[in-house]
C-alpha positions as CSV (number, residue, x, y, z in Angstrom):
1,X,0.0,0.0,0.0
2,X,3.0,2.5,0.7
3,X,4.3,1.9,-3.1
4,X,0.8,2.6,-4.3
5,X,0.7,5.7,-2.4
6,X,4.3,6.9,-3.3
7,X,3.4,5.9,-7.2
8,X,0.4,8.0,-6.9
9,X,2.0,11.1,-5.1
10,X,4.7,10.9,-7.9
11,X,2.4,10.8,-10.8
12,X,0.5,13.8,-9.4
13,X,3.6,15.7,-9.0
14,X,4.6,15.1,-12.6
15,X,1.1,15.8,-14.1
16,X,0.9,19.2,-12.3
17,X,4.5,20.4,-13.1
18,X,4.2,19.9,-16.7
19,X,2.3,23.1,-17.4
20,X,5.5,24.9,-16.1
21,X,7.5,23.5,-19.2
22,X,5.0,24.8,-21.6
23,X,6.4,28.5,-21.7
24,X,4.6,31.4,-22.9
25,X,1.2,31.2,-24.6
26,X,1.5,34.2,-26.8
27,X,5.1,33.5,-28.1
28,X,4.0,29.8,-28.7
29,X,1.0,31.0,-31.0
30,X,3.2,33.5,-32.8
31,X,5.8,30.8,-33.5
32,X,2.9,28.5,-34.8
33,X,1.4,31.2,-36.8
34,X,4.8,32.1,-38.5
35,X,5.6,28.5,-39.2
36,X,2.2,27.9,-40.9
37,X,2.7,30.9,-42.9
38,X,6.2,29.9,-44.2
39,X,5.0,26.5,-44.9
40,X,2.2,27.6,-47.2
41,X,4.4,29.8,-49.1
42,X,6.9,26.7,-49.7
43,X,4.0,24.1,-50.8
44,X,4.1,23.4,-54.6
45,X,0.8,24.7,-56.5
46,X,-1.8,22.6,-57.3
47,X,-0.9,19.9,-54.9
48,X,-3.5,19.6,-52.6
49,X,-6.3,20.4,-55.0
50,X,-9.9,18.8,-54.5
51,X,-11.1,16.1,-56.8
52,X,-13.4,17.2,-59.6
53,X,-17.1,16.5,-58.5
54,X,-17.7,14.2,-61.5
55,X,-14.8,12.0,-60.8
56,X,-15.5,12.1,-57.0
57,X,-19.1,10.8,-57.4
58,X,-18.6,8.4,-60.0
59,X,-15.5,6.8,-58.6
60,X,-17.0,6.6,-55.0
61,X,-20.5,5.4,-56.5
62,X,-18.5,2.5,-58.4
63,X,-16.3,1.7,-55.4
64,X,-19.1,1.4,-52.9
65,X,-21.6,-0.3,-55.1
66,X,-18.7,-2.8,-56.3
67,X,-17.9,-3.7,-52.6
68,X,-21.5,-4.3,-51.7
69,X,-21.8,-6.4,-54.8
70,X,-18.9,-8.3,-53.8
71,X,-20.0,-8.9,-50.2
72,X,-23.5,-10.1,-51.4
73,X,-21.9,-12.5,-53.8
74,X,-19.2,-14.0,-51.5
75,X,-21.2,-14.4,-48.5
76,X,-24.9,-14.8,-49.4
77,X,-25.3,-18.8,-49.6
78,X,-29.1,-18.7,-49.9
79,X,-30.0,-20.4,-46.7
80,X,-30.2,-17.2,-44.3
81,X,-26.5,-17.6,-42.5
82,X,-23.3,-17.0,-43.7
83,X,-21.2,-19.6,-45.3
84,X,-19.5,-22.1,-43.4
85,X,-16.6,-24.3,-44.1
86,X,-17.2,-26.8,-47.2
87,X,-19.8,-24.1,-48.4
88,X,-17.9,-22.5,-51.2
89,X,-20.3,-23.7,-53.9
90,X,-23.4,-22.3,-52.5
91,X,-22.0,-18.5,-53.0
92,X,-22.3,-16.7,-56.2
93,X,-18.5,-16.3,-56.9
94,X,-19.1,-14.7,-60.3
95,X,-21.2,-11.6,-58.8
96,X,-18.4,-11.5,-55.9
97,X,-15.6,-11.2,-58.5
98,X,-17.8,-8.6,-61.0
99,X,-18.3,-6.6,-57.5
100,X,-14.3,-6.6,-56.8
101,X,-13.7,-5.7,-60.5
102,X,-16.2,-2.6,-60.4
103,X,-14.6,-1.6,-56.9
104,X,-11.5,-1.5,-58.6
105,X,-12.8,0.5,-61.4
106,X,-14.1,3.0,-58.8
107,X,-10.9,3.2,-57.2
108,X,-9.0,3.8,-60.6
109,X,-11.5,6.7,-61.4
110,X,-10.9,8.2,-58.0
111,X,-7.2,7.9,-58.7
112,X,-7.5,9.4,-62.1
113,X,-9.5,12.2,-60.6
114,X,-7.0,13.2,-57.9
115,X,-4.2,13.1,-60.8
116,X,-6.1,15.6,-63.1
117,X,-6.9,17.7,-59.9
118,X,-2.8,17.8,-59.1
119,X,-2.0,18.5,-62.6
120,X,-4.7,21.4,-63.2
121,X,-3.8,25.2,-62.9
122,X,-4.1,27.0,-59.5
123,X,-5.6,30.3,-59.1
124,X,-4.9,31.8,-55.7
125,X,-6.6,35.3,-54.6
126,X,-4.6,37.1,-52.1
127,X,-5.1,40.8,-50.8
128,X,-4.4,43.0,-53.9
129,X,-3.2,40.1,-56.2
130,X,-4.2,37.3,-58.4
131,X,-1.9,34.5,-59.0
132,X,-2.4,31.6,-61.7
133,X,0.1,28.8,-61.8
134,X,0.3,25.7,-63.8
135,X,3.0,23.0,-63.0
136,X,4.6,21.7,-66.3
137,X,6.8,18.4,-66.3
138,X,8.1,16.5,-69.5
């Protein structure tokens, strides 16, 4: 019991004294703000652009629908319960494989949408300026 009391007292001392190491709040906030400002200026333009809506909706729809079809095809054994060992022939393997292929196609559409978004032109508005930038590679 004595070691438990010592451990509790030591942990309370450590927990209560960690705020002393934090330093000045205003200085820390100013430091974080300046780091964010410099990091935003150093990032390459067009790197974190959102996926166009057409690619996003089509890709996510195909992905979710394909995985749903794969689960139904592989797990539905037509008797109301999950397939057990030895019941591989009672599931619809063709539907499951088609569902996985559809989910893969949805993932490919999402990948192509992100790639197109990263390669598109970037327009940035700022106080008193307008910047248009395009990344060229060959």
